[in-house]
PQR file with spaces between the fields and no chain letter, atoms N, CA, C, O and H, PARSE charges and radii, in Angstrom:
ATOM       1  N    MET     1     -11.972   -3.376  -15.094 -0.4000 1.5000
ATOM       2  CA   MET     1     -11.317   -3.340  -13.802 -0.0000 2.0000
ATOM       3  C    MET     1     -12.333   -2.873  -12.756  0.5500 1.7000
ATOM       4  O    MET     1     -13.201   -2.040  -13.017 -0.5500 1.4000
ATOM       5  N    LYS     2     -12.185   -3.443  -11.577 -0.4000 1.5000
ATOM       6  CA   LYS     2     -13.063   -3.085  -10.476 -0.0000 2.0000
ATOM       7  C    LYS     2     -12.225   -2.508   -9.345  0.5500 1.7000
ATOM       8  O    LYS     2     -11.046   -2.835   -9.204 -0.5500 1.4000
ATOM       9  H    LYS     2     -11.480   -4.120  -11.365  0.4000 1.0000
ATOM      10  N    ALA     3     -12.836   -1.655   -8.550 -0.4000 1.5000
ATOM      11  CA   ALA     3     -12.148   -1.056   -7.404 -0.0000 2.0000
ATOM      12  C    ALA     3     -12.486   -1.875   -6.154  0.5500 1.7000
ATOM      13  O    ALA     3     -13.641   -2.222   -5.906 -0.5500 1.4000
ATOM      14  H    ALA     3     -13.794   -1.389   -8.665  0.4000 1.0000
ATOM      15  N    TYR     4     -11.432   -2.173   -5.372 -0.4000 1.5000
ATOM      16  CA   TYR     4     -11.598   -2.984   -4.173 -0.0000 2.0000
ATOM      17  C    TYR     4     -10.948   -2.321   -2.966  0.5500 1.7000
ATOM      18  O    TYR     4     -10.004   -1.540   -3.086 -0.5500 1.4000
ATOM      19  H    TYR     4     -10.494   -1.891   -5.574  0.4000 1.0000
ATOM      20  N    HIS     5     -11.476   -2.654   -1.822 -0.4000 1.5000
ATOM      21  CA   HIS     5     -10.871   -2.335   -0.532 -0.0000 2.0000
ATOM      22  C    HIS     5     -10.514   -3.689    0.073  0.5500 1.7000
ATOM      23  O    HIS     5     -11.397   -4.502    0.346 -0.5500 1.4000
ATOM      24  H    HIS     5     -12.243   -3.288   -1.725  0.4000 1.0000
ATOM      25  N    LEU     6      -9.208   -3.934    0.283 -0.4000 1.5000
ATOM      26  CA   LEU     6      -8.744   -5.208    0.817 -0.0000 2.0000
ATOM      27  C    LEU     6      -7.952   -4.975    2.097  0.5500 1.7000
ATOM      28  O    LEU     6      -7.183   -4.020    2.200 -0.5500 1.4000
ATOM      29  H    LEU     6      -8.490   -3.274    0.061  0.4000 1.0000
ATOM      30  N    THR     7      -8.147   -5.845    3.053 -0.4000 1.5000
ATOM      31  CA   THR     7      -7.238   -5.943    4.193 -0.0000 2.0000
ATOM      32  C    THR     7      -6.593   -7.306    4.057  0.5500 1.7000
ATOM      33  O    THR     7      -7.276   -8.327    3.984 -0.5500 1.4000
ATOM      34  H    THR     7      -8.773   -6.621    2.969  0.4000 1.0000
ATOM      35  N    ILE     8      -5.260   -7.309    4.023 -0.4000 1.5000
ATOM      36  CA   ILE     8      -4.533   -8.553    3.789 -0.0000 2.0000
ATOM      37  C    ILE     8      -3.480   -8.774    4.866  0.5500 1.7000
ATOM      38  O    ILE     8      -3.079   -7.854    5.578 -0.5500 1.4000
ATOM      39  H    ILE     8      -4.706   -6.479    4.082  0.4000 1.0000
ATOM      40  N    LEU     9      -3.055  -10.006    4.955 -0.4000 1.5000
ATOM      41  CA   LEU     9      -1.897  -10.373    5.759 -0.0000 2.0000
ATOM      42  C    LEU     9      -0.837  -10.806    4.759  0.5500 1.7000
ATOM      43  O    LEU     9      -0.948  -11.869    4.149 -0.5500 1.4000
ATOM      44  H    LEU     9      -3.381  -10.753    4.376  0.4000 1.0000
ATOM      45  N    ARG    10       0.197   -9.977    4.592 -0.4000 1.5000
ATOM      46  CA   ARG    10       1.256  -10.220    3.608 -0.0000 2.0000
ATOM      47  C    ARG    10       2.562  -10.424    4.352  0.5500 1.7000
ATOM      48  O    ARG    10       3.081   -9.515    4.999 -0.5500 1.4000
ATOM      49  H    ARG    10       0.287   -9.113    5.087  0.4000 1.0000
ATOM      50  N    ASP    11       3.079  -11.631    4.244 -0.4000 1.5000
ATOM      51  CA   ASP    11       4.352  -11.971    4.894 -0.0000 2.0000
ATOM      52  C    ASP    11       4.357  -11.572    6.364  0.5500 1.7000
ATOM      53  O    ASP    11       5.347  -11.045    6.871 -0.5500 1.4000
ATOM      54  H    ASP    11       2.657  -12.369    3.718  0.4000 1.0000
ATOM      55  N    GLY    12       3.233  -11.829    7.048 -0.4000 1.5000
ATOM      56  CA   GLY    12       3.143  -11.584    8.480 -0.0000 2.0000
ATOM      57  C    GLY    12       2.798  -10.161    8.876  0.5500 1.7000
ATOM      58  O    GLY    12       2.759   -9.854   10.067 -0.5500 1.4000
ATOM      59  H    GLY    12       2.428  -12.257    6.636  0.4000 1.0000
ATOM      60  N    LYS    13       2.544   -9.278    7.909 -0.4000 1.5000
ATOM      61  CA   LYS    13       2.193   -7.886    8.216 -0.0000 2.0000
ATOM      62  C    LYS    13       0.816   -7.567    7.643  0.5500 1.7000
ATOM      63  O    LYS    13       0.487   -7.948    6.520 -0.5500 1.4000
ATOM      64  H    LYS    13       2.576   -9.527    6.941  0.4000 1.0000
ATOM      65  N    TYR    14       0.022   -6.859    8.442 -0.4000 1.5000
ATOM      66  CA   TYR    14      -1.303   -6.436    8.000 -0.0000 2.0000
ATOM      67  C    TYR    14      -1.180   -5.208    7.103  0.5500 1.7000
ATOM      68  O    TYR    14      -0.414   -4.289    7.394 -0.5500 1.4000
ATOM      69  H    TYR    14       0.289   -6.550    9.355  0.4000 1.0000
ATOM      70  N    GLU    15      -1.940   -5.203    6.012 -0.4000 1.5000
ATOM      71  CA   GLU    15      -1.944   -4.062    5.098 -0.0000 2.0000
ATOM      72  C    GLU    15      -3.357   -3.829    4.591  0.5500 1.7000
ATOM      73  O    GLU    15      -4.149   -4.763    4.462 -0.5500 1.4000
ATOM      74  H    GLU    15      -2.562   -5.950    5.775  0.4000 1.0000
ATOM      75  N    THR    16      -3.661   -2.567    4.307 -0.4000 1.5000
ATOM      76  CA   THR    16      -4.921   -2.208    3.672 -0.0000 2.0000
ATOM      77  C    THR    16      -4.600   -1.686    2.286  0.5500 1.7000
ATOM      78  O    THR    16      -3.738   -0.825    2.112 -0.5500 1.4000
ATOM      79  H    THR    16      -3.018   -1.808    4.412  0.4000 1.0000
ATOM      80  N    ILE    17      -5.299   -2.215    1.312 -0.4000 1.5000
ATOM      81  CA   ILE    17      -5.078   -1.835   -0.081 -0.0000 2.0000
ATOM      82  C    ILE    17      -6.400   -1.346   -0.648  0.5500 1.7000
ATOM      83  O    ILE    17      -7.432   -2.000   -0.500 -0.5500 1.4000
ATOM      84  H    ILE    17      -5.999   -2.915    1.453  0.4000 1.0000
ATOM      85  N    ILE    18      -6.360   -0.205   -1.289 -0.4000 1.5000
ATOM      86  CA   ILE    18      -7.510    0.297   -2.024 -0.0000 2.0000
ATOM      87  C    ILE    18      -7.024    0.558   -3.442  0.5500 1.7000
ATOM      88  O    ILE    18      -6.141    1.388   -3.659 -0.5500 1.4000
ATOM      89  H    ILE    18      -5.522    0.327   -1.409  0.4000 1.0000
ATOM      90  N    GLY    19      -7.601   -0.152   -4.404 -0.4000 1.5000
ATOM      91  CA   GLY    19      -7.140    0.021   -5.764 -0.0000 2.0000
ATOM      92  C    GLY    19      -7.979   -0.730   -6.760  0.5500 1.7000
ATOM      93  O    GLY    19      -8.919   -1.442   -6.408 -0.5500 1.4000
ATOM      94  H    GLY    19      -8.318   -0.827   -4.228  0.4000 1.0000
ATOM      95  N    GLU    20      -7.617   -0.554   -8.018 -0.4000 1.5000
ATOM      96  CA   GLU    20      -8.310   -1.222   -9.107 -0.0000 2.0000
ATOM      97  C    GLU    20      -7.542   -2.471   -9.501  0.5500 1.7000
ATOM      98  O    GLU    20      -6.313   -2.464   -9.583 -0.5500 1.4000
ATOM      99  H    GLU    20      -6.854    0.024   -8.304  0.4000 1.0000
ATOM     100  N    MET    21      -8.281   -3.536   -9.741 -0.4000 1.5000
ATOM     101  CA   MET    21      -7.667   -4.777  -10.194 -0.0000 2.0000
ATOM     102  C    MET    21      -8.711   -5.578  -10.964  0.5500 1.7000
ATOM     103  O    MET    21      -9.912   -5.334  -10.848 -0.5500 1.4000
ATOM     104  H    MET    21      -9.278   -3.541   -9.675  0.4000 1.0000
ATOM     105  N    THR    22      -8.233   -6.533  -11.749 -0.4000 1.5000
ATOM     106  CA   THR    22      -9.159   -7.334  -12.539 -0.0000 2.0000
ATOM     107  C    THR    22     -10.005   -8.228  -11.643  0.5500 1.7000
ATOM     108  O    THR    22     -11.211   -8.361  -11.850 -0.5500 1.4000
ATOM     109  H    THR    22      -7.257   -6.730  -11.844  0.4000 1.0000
ATOM     110  N    SER    23      -9.360   -8.849  -10.633 -0.4000 1.5000
ATOM     111  CA   SER    23     -10.098   -9.678   -9.681 -0.0000 2.0000
ATOM     112  C    SER    23      -9.205   -9.935   -8.466  0.5500 1.7000
ATOM     113  O    SER    23      -7.986   -9.771   -8.526 -0.5500 1.4000
ATOM     114  H    SER    23      -8.380   -8.740  -10.466  0.4000 1.0000
ATOM     115  N    ILE    24      -9.822  -10.331   -7.391 -0.4000 1.5000
ATOM     116  CA   ILE    24      -9.054  -10.675   -6.189 -0.0000 2.0000
ATOM     117  C    ILE    24      -8.250  -11.945   -6.446  0.5500 1.7000
ATOM     118  O    ILE    24      -7.135  -12.078   -5.942 -0.5500 1.4000
ATOM     119  H    ILE    24     -10.812  -10.464   -7.342  0.4000 1.0000
ATOM     120  N    GLU    25      -8.791  -12.865   -7.210 -0.4000 1.5000
ATOM     121  CA   GLU    25      -8.079  -14.097   -7.536 -0.0000 2.0000
ATOM     122  C    GLU    25      -6.778  -13.798   -8.277  0.5500 1.7000
ATOM     123  O    GLU    25      -5.737  -14.379   -7.971 -0.5500 1.4000
ATOM     124  H    GLU    25      -9.697  -12.756   -7.619  0.4000 1.0000
ATOM     125  N    ASN    26      -6.841  -12.889   -9.258 -0.4000 1.5000
ATOM     126  CA   ASN    26      -5.619  -12.516   -9.989 -0.0000 2.0000
ATOM     127  C    ASN    26      -4.622  -11.820   -9.072  0.5500 1.7000
ATOM     128  O    ASN    26      -3.416  -12.029   -9.198 -0.5500 1.4000
ATOM     129  H    ASN    26      -7.687  -12.418   -9.507  0.4000 1.0000
ATOM     130  N    PHE    27      -5.108  -10.999   -8.156 -0.4000 1.5000
ATOM     131  CA   PHE    27      -4.235  -10.342   -7.194 -0.0000 2.0000
ATOM     132  C    PHE    27      -3.462  -11.384   -6.383  0.5500 1.7000
ATOM     133  O    PHE    27      -2.248  -11.270   -6.213 -0.5500 1.4000
ATOM     134  H    PHE    27      -6.088  -10.829   -8.053  0.4000 1.0000
ATOM     135  N    ILE    28      -4.170  -12.394   -5.886 -0.4000 1.5000
ATOM     136  CA   ILE    28      -3.534  -13.449   -5.097 -0.0000 2.0000
ATOM     137  C    ILE    28      -2.521  -14.222   -5.945  0.5500 1.7000
ATOM     138  O    ILE    28      -1.431  -14.533   -5.466 -0.5500 1.4000
ATOM     139  H    ILE    28      -5.156  -12.486   -6.024  0.4000 1.0000
ATOM     140  N    LEU    29      -2.865  -14.532   -7.189 -0.4000 1.5000
ATOM     141  CA   LEU    29      -1.931  -15.244   -8.071 -0.0000 2.0000
ATOM     142  C    LEU    29      -0.656  -14.444   -8.301  0.5500 1.7000
ATOM     143  O    LEU    29       0.437  -15.008   -8.286 -0.5500 1.4000
ATOM     144  H    LEU    29      -3.751  -14.279   -7.578  0.4000 1.0000
ATOM     145  N    ILE    30      -0.781  -13.141   -8.514 -0.4000 1.5000
ATOM     146  CA   ILE    30       0.400  -12.284   -8.703 -0.0000 2.0000
ATOM     147  C    ILE    30       1.239  -12.261   -7.432  0.5500 1.7000
ATOM     148  O    ILE    30       2.467  -12.333   -7.495 -0.5500 1.4000
ATOM     149  H    ILE    30      -1.670  -12.682   -8.526  0.4000 1.0000
ATOM     150  N    GLU    31       0.583  -12.160   -6.280 -0.4000 1.5000
ATOM     151  CA   GLU    31       1.307  -12.181   -5.006 -0.0000 2.0000
ATOM     152  C    GLU    31       2.096  -13.485   -4.862  0.5500 1.7000
ATOM     153  O    GLU    31       3.249  -13.466   -4.433 -0.5500 1.4000
ATOM     154  H    GLU    31      -0.414  -12.102   -6.229  0.4000 1.0000
ATOM     155  N    LYS    32       1.487  -14.602   -5.214 -0.4000 1.5000
ATOM     156  CA   LYS    32       2.157  -15.917   -5.123 -0.0000 2.0000
ATOM     157  C    LYS    32       3.343  -15.980   -6.073  0.5500 1.7000
ATOM     158  O    LYS    32       4.401  -16.495   -5.711 -0.5500 1.4000
ATOM     159  H    LYS    32       0.550  -14.617   -5.563  0.4000 1.0000
ATOM     160  N    GLU    33       3.173  -15.452   -7.307 -0.4000 1.5000
ATOM     161  CA   GLU    33       4.273  -15.432   -8.276 -0.0000 2.0000
ATOM     162  C    GLU    33       5.449  -14.619   -7.760  0.5500 1.7000
ATOM     163  O    GLU    33       6.600  -14.921   -8.075 -0.5500 1.4000
ATOM     164  H    GLU    33       2.314  -15.034   -7.601  0.4000 1.0000
ATOM     165  N    LEU    34       5.162  -13.577   -6.961 -0.4000 1.5000
ATOM     166  CA   LEU    34       6.221  -12.748   -6.389 -0.0000 2.0000
ATOM     167  C    LEU    34       6.821  -13.365   -5.131  0.5500 1.7000
ATOM     168  O    LEU    34       7.716  -12.786   -4.515 -0.5500 1.4000
ATOM     169  H    LEU    34       4.227  -13.332   -6.705  0.4000 1.0000
ATOM     170  N    GLY    35       6.327  -14.540   -4.752 -0.4000 1.5000
ATOM     171  CA   GLY    35       6.872  -15.241   -3.603 -0.0000 2.0000
ATOM     172  C    GLY    35       6.354  -14.749   -2.260  0.5500 1.7000
ATOM     173  O    GLY    35       6.968  -15.004   -1.224 -0.5500 1.4000
ATOM     174  H    GLY    35       5.600  -15.010   -5.252  0.4000 1.0000
ATOM     175  N    ARG    36       5.249  -14.060   -2.273 -0.4000 1.5000
ATOM     176  CA   ARG    36       4.679  -13.526   -1.035 -0.0000 2.0000
ATOM     177  C    ARG    36       3.649  -14.493   -0.463  0.5500 1.7000
ATOM     178  O    ARG    36       2.920  -15.153   -1.204 -0.5500 1.4000
ATOM     179  H    ARG    36       4.750  -13.853   -3.115  0.4000 1.0000
ATOM     180  N    ASP    37       3.599  -14.566    0.848 -0.4000 1.5000
ATOM     181  CA   ASP    37       2.594  -15.352    1.555 -0.0000 2.0000
ATOM     182  C    ASP    37       1.459  -14.395    1.915  0.5500 1.7000
ATOM     183  O    ASP    37       1.521  -13.711    2.936 -0.5500 1.4000
ATOM     184  H    ASP    37       4.191  -14.030    1.450  0.4000 1.0000
ATOM     185  N    THR    38       0.425  -14.348    1.076 -0.4000 1.5000
ATOM     186  CA   THR    38      -0.640  -13.353    1.210 -0.0000 2.0000
ATOM     187  C    THR    38      -1.985  -14.021    1.446  0.5500 1.7000
ATOM     188  O    THR    38      -2.361  -14.969    0.756 -0.5500 1.4000
ATOM     189  H    THR    38       0.375  -14.903    0.246  0.4000 1.0000
ATOM     190  N    HIS    39      -2.705  -13.500    2.444 -0.4000 1.5000
ATOM     191  CA   HIS    39      -4.041  -13.984    2.763 -0.0000 2.0000
ATOM     192  C    HIS    39      -4.981  -12.783    2.819  0.5500 1.7000
ATOM     193  O    HIS    39      -4.662  -11.776    3.451 -0.5500 1.4000
ATOM     194  H    HIS    39      -2.400  -12.730    3.004  0.4000 1.0000
ATOM     195  N    VAL    40      -6.134  -12.882    2.167 -0.4000 1.5000
ATOM     196  CA   VAL    40      -7.139  -11.819    2.192 -0.0000 2.0000
ATOM     197  C    VAL    40      -8.000  -12.025    3.435  0.5500 1.7000
ATOM     198  O    VAL    40      -8.635  -13.066    3.598 -0.5500 1.4000
ATOM     199  H    VAL    40      -6.394  -13.700    1.653  0.4000 1.0000
ATOM     200  N    LEU    41      -8.012  -11.023    4.305 -0.4000 1.5000
ATOM     201  CA   LEU    41      -8.792  -11.087    5.526 -0.0000 2.0000
ATOM     202  C    LEU    41     -10.154  -10.417    5.364  0.5500 1.7000
ATOM     203  O    LEU    41     -11.134  -10.818    5.991 -0.5500 1.4000
ATOM     204  H    LEU    41      -7.496  -10.177    4.172  0.4000 1.0000
ATOM     205  N    TYR    42     -10.199   -9.396    4.517 -0.4000 1.5000
ATOM     206  CA   TYR    42     -11.436   -8.641    4.298 -0.0000 2.0000
ATOM     207  C    TYR    42     -11.393   -8.099    2.884  0.5500 1.7000
ATOM     208  O    TYR    42     -10.347   -7.654    2.412 -0.5500 1.4000
ATOM     209  H    TYR    42      -9.402   -9.070    4.007  0.4000 1.0000
ATOM     210  N    SER    43     -12.528   -8.137    2.213 -0.4000 1.5000
ATOM     211  CA   SER    43     -12.594   -7.543    0.872 -0.0000 2.0000
ATOM     212  C    SER    43     -13.997   -7.019    0.621  0.5500 1.7000
ATOM     213  O    SER    43     -14.990   -7.567    1.098 -0.5500 1.4000
ATOM     214  H    SER    43     -13.378   -8.499    2.596  0.4000 1.0000
ATOM     215  N    ARG    44     -14.040   -5.947   -0.138 -0.4000 1.5000
ATOM     216  CA   ARG    44     -15.321   -5.441   -0.625 -0.0000 2.0000
ATOM     217  C    ARG    44     -15.072   -4.663   -1.895  0.5500 1.7000
ATOM     218  O    ARG    44     -14.047   -4.000   -2.055 -0.5500 1.4000
ATOM     219  H    ARG    44     -13.233   -5.502   -0.525  0.4000 1.0000
ATOM     220  N    GLU    45     -16.028   -4.758   -2.789 -0.4000 1.5000
ATOM     221  CA   GLU    45     -15.962   -3.980   -4.020 -0.0000 2.0000
ATOM     222  C    GLU    45     -16.483   -2.585   -3.707  0.5500 1.7000
ATOM     223  O    GLU    45     -17.530   -2.432   -3.079 -0.5500 1.4000
ATOM     224  H    GLU    45     -16.861   -5.296   -2.659  0.4000 1.0000
ATOM     225  N    LEU    46     -15.749   -1.570   -4.146 -0.4000 1.5000
ATOM     226  CA   LEU    46     -16.155   -0.188   -3.897 -0.0000 2.0000
ATOM     227  C    LEU    46     -17.190    0.254   -4.930  0.5500 1.7000
ATOM     228  O    LEU    46     -17.147   -0.151   -6.092 -0.5500 1.4000
ATOM     229  H    LEU    46     -14.898   -1.695   -4.656  0.4000 1.0000
ATOM     230  N    THR    47     -18.097    1.073   -4.490 -0.4000 1.5000
ATOM     231  CA   THR    47     -19.041    1.680   -5.421 -0.0000 2.0000
ATOM     232  C    THR    47     -18.302    2.736   -6.231  0.5500 1.7000
ATOM     233  O    THR    47     -17.213    3.163   -5.846 -0.5500 1.4000
ATOM     234  H    THR    47     -18.132    1.402   -3.546  0.4000 1.0000
ATOM     235  N    ASP    48     -18.874    3.154   -7.335 -0.4000 1.5000
ATOM     236  CA   ASP    48     -18.261    4.224   -8.134 -0.0000 2.0000
ATOM     237  C    ASP    48     -18.092    5.489   -7.292  0.5500 1.7000
ATOM     238  O    ASP    48     -17.072    6.171   -7.384 -0.5500 1.4000
ATOM     239  H    ASP    48     -19.758    2.807   -7.648  0.4000 1.0000
ATOM     240  N    PHE    49     -19.091    5.794   -6.477 -0.4000 1.5000
ATOM     241  CA   PHE    49     -19.017    6.979   -5.626 -0.0000 2.0000
ATOM     242  C    PHE    49     -17.836    6.881   -4.659  0.5500 1.7000
ATOM     243  O    PHE    49     -17.063    7.829   -4.520 -0.5500 1.4000
ATOM     244  H    PHE    49     -19.920    5.240   -6.402  0.4000 1.0000
ATOM     245  N    ASP    50     -17.699    5.721   -3.984 -0.4000 1.5000
ATOM     246  CA   ASP    50     -16.599    5.545   -3.030 -0.0000 2.0000
ATOM     247  C    ASP    50     -15.237    5.636   -3.711  0.5500 1.7000
ATOM     248  O    ASP    50     -14.315    6.253   -3.177 -0.5500 1.4000
ATOM     249  H    ASP    50     -18.327    4.951   -4.097  0.4000 1.0000
ATOM     250  N    TRP    51     -15.105    5.022   -4.895 -0.4000 1.5000
ATOM     251  CA   TRP    51     -13.836    5.036   -5.614 -0.0000 2.0000
ATOM     252  C    TRP    51     -13.469    6.466   -6.037  0.5500 1.7000
ATOM     253  O    TRP    51     -12.321    6.884   -5.880 -0.5500 1.4000
ATOM     254  H    TRP    51     -15.854    4.520   -5.329  0.4000 1.0000
ATOM     255  N    LYS    52     -14.436    7.208   -6.568 -0.4000 1.5000
ATOM     256  CA   LYS    52     -14.172    8.591   -6.974 -0.0000 2.0000
ATOM     257  C    LYS    52     -13.832    9.461   -5.765  0.5500 1.7000
ATOM     258  O    LYS    52     -12.955   10.321   -5.844 -0.5500 1.4000
ATOM     259  H    LYS    52     -15.368    6.869   -6.695  0.4000 1.0000
ATOM     260  N    LEU    53     -14.516    9.242   -4.666 -0.4000 1.5000
ATOM     261  CA   LEU    53     -14.226    9.982   -3.436 -0.0000 2.0000
ATOM     262  C    LEU    53     -12.820    9.680   -2.939  0.5500 1.7000
ATOM     263  O    LEU    53     -12.097   10.595   -2.543 -0.5500 1.4000
ATOM     264  H    LEU    53     -15.228    8.543   -4.602  0.4000 1.0000
ATOM     265  N    PHE    54     -12.421    8.416   -2.952 -0.4000 1.5000
ATOM     266  CA   PHE    54     -11.067    8.041   -2.538 -0.0000 2.0000
ATOM     267  C    PHE    54     -10.015    8.692   -3.431  0.5500 1.7000
ATOM     268  O    PHE    54      -9.036    9.245   -2.930 -0.5500 1.4000
ATOM     269  H    PHE    54     -13.008    7.672   -3.273  0.4000 1.0000
ATOM     270  N    LYS    55     -10.209    8.631   -4.751 -0.4000 1.5000
ATOM     271  CA   LYS    55      -9.229    9.223   -5.665 -0.0000 2.0000
ATOM     272  C    LYS    55      -9.118   10.729   -5.456  0.5500 1.7000
ATOM     273  O    LYS    55      -8.018   11.280   -5.477 -0.5500 1.4000
ATOM     274  H    LYS    55     -11.004    8.182   -5.157  0.4000 1.0000
ATOM     275  N    ARG    56     -10.255   11.395   -5.254 -0.4000 1.5000
ATOM     276  CA   ARG    56     -10.246   12.842   -5.029 -0.0000 2.0000
ATOM     277  C    ARG    56      -9.523   13.175   -3.723  0.5500 1.7000
ATOM     278  O    ARG    56      -8.730   14.116   -3.678 -0.5500 1.4000
ATOM     279  H    ARG    56     -11.149   10.946   -5.237  0.4000 1.0000
ATOM     280  N    THR    57      -9.789   12.421   -2.675 -0.4000 1.5000
ATOM     281  CA   THR    57      -9.136   12.641   -1.388 -0.0000 2.0000
ATOM     282  C    THR    57      -7.639   12.388   -1.498  0.5500 1.7000
ATOM     283  O    THR    57      -6.835   13.143   -0.952 -0.5500 1.4000
ATOM     284  H    THR    57     -10.433   11.657   -2.712  0.4000 1.0000
ATOM     285  N    LYS    58      -7.266   11.320   -2.208 -0.4000 1.5000
ATOM     286  CA   LYS    58      -5.857   10.991   -2.402 -0.0000 2.0000
ATOM     287  C    LYS    58      -5.122   12.120   -3.117  0.5500 1.7000
ATOM     288  O    LYS    58      -4.009   12.483   -2.737 -0.5500 1.4000
ATOM     289  H    LYS    58      -7.920   10.707   -2.652  0.4000 1.0000
ATOM     290  N    GLU    59      -5.750   12.673   -4.155 -0.4000 1.5000
ATOM     291  CA   GLU    59      -5.128   13.768   -4.907 -0.0000 2.0000
ATOM     292  C    GLU    59      -4.982   15.025   -4.052  0.5500 1.7000
ATOM     293  O    GLU    59      -3.968   15.719   -4.134 -0.5500 1.4000
ATOM     294  H    GLU    59      -6.655   12.378   -4.464  0.4000 1.0000
ATOM     295  N    ASN    60      -5.976   15.313   -3.245 -0.4000 1.5000
ATOM     296  CA   ASN    60      -5.965   16.540   -2.432 -0.0000 2.0000
ATOM     297  C    ASN    60      -5.056   16.430   -1.216  0.5500 1.7000
ATOM     298  O    ASN    60      -4.485   17.432   -0.784 -0.5500 1.4000
ATOM     299  H    ASN    60      -6.799   14.749   -3.179  0.4000 1.0000
ATOM     300  N    LYS    61      -4.912   15.248   -0.664 -0.4000 1.5000
ATOM     301  CA   LYS    61      -4.138   15.067    0.569 -0.0000 2.0000
ATOM     302  C    LYS    61      -2.747   14.512    0.329  0.5500 1.7000
ATOM     303  O    LYS    61      -1.924   14.488    1.244 -0.5500 1.4000
ATOM     304  H    LYS    61      -5.376   14.434   -1.015  0.4000 1.0000
ATOM     305  N    GLY    62      -2.469   14.060   -0.905 -0.4000 1.5000
ATOM     306  CA   GLY    62      -1.165   13.470   -1.179 -0.0000 2.0000
ATOM     307  C    GLY    62      -1.011   12.098   -0.542  0.5500 1.7000
ATOM     308  O    GLY    62       0.098   11.686   -0.201 -0.5500 1.4000
ATOM     309  H    GLY    62      -3.137   14.080   -1.649  0.4000 1.0000
ATOM     310  N    MET    63      -2.135   11.385   -0.380 -0.4000 1.5000
ATOM     311  CA   MET    63      -2.090   10.061    0.236 -0.0000 2.0000
ATOM     312  C    MET    63      -1.568    9.049   -0.775  0.5500 1.7000
ATOM     313  O    MET    63      -1.596    9.295   -1.980 -0.5500 1.4000
ATOM     314  H    MET    63      -3.036   11.720   -0.657  0.4000 1.0000
ATOM     315  N    TYR    64      -1.098    7.925   -0.285 -0.4000 1.5000
ATOM     316  CA   TYR    64      -0.614    6.842   -1.165 -0.0000 2.0000
ATOM     317  C    TYR    64      -1.447    5.614   -0.980  0.5500 1.7000
ATOM     318  O    TYR    64      -1.201    4.597   -1.628 -0.5500 1.4000
ATOM     319  H    TYR    64      -1.075    7.725    0.695  0.4000 1.0000
């Protein structure tokens, strides 16, 4: 699994997603199976340092 930072347009709403997934292609396929109209506007793979920093910040701040 790889960690990604995505900005998407999902059913007409902009969202930012930071998480682990097998691939962006699989993410899009799952979104389509759920009946969502999803477009990836921005994507980047996070470094191990960035991913660990995000998880630590999330745990300390109670972010979702």
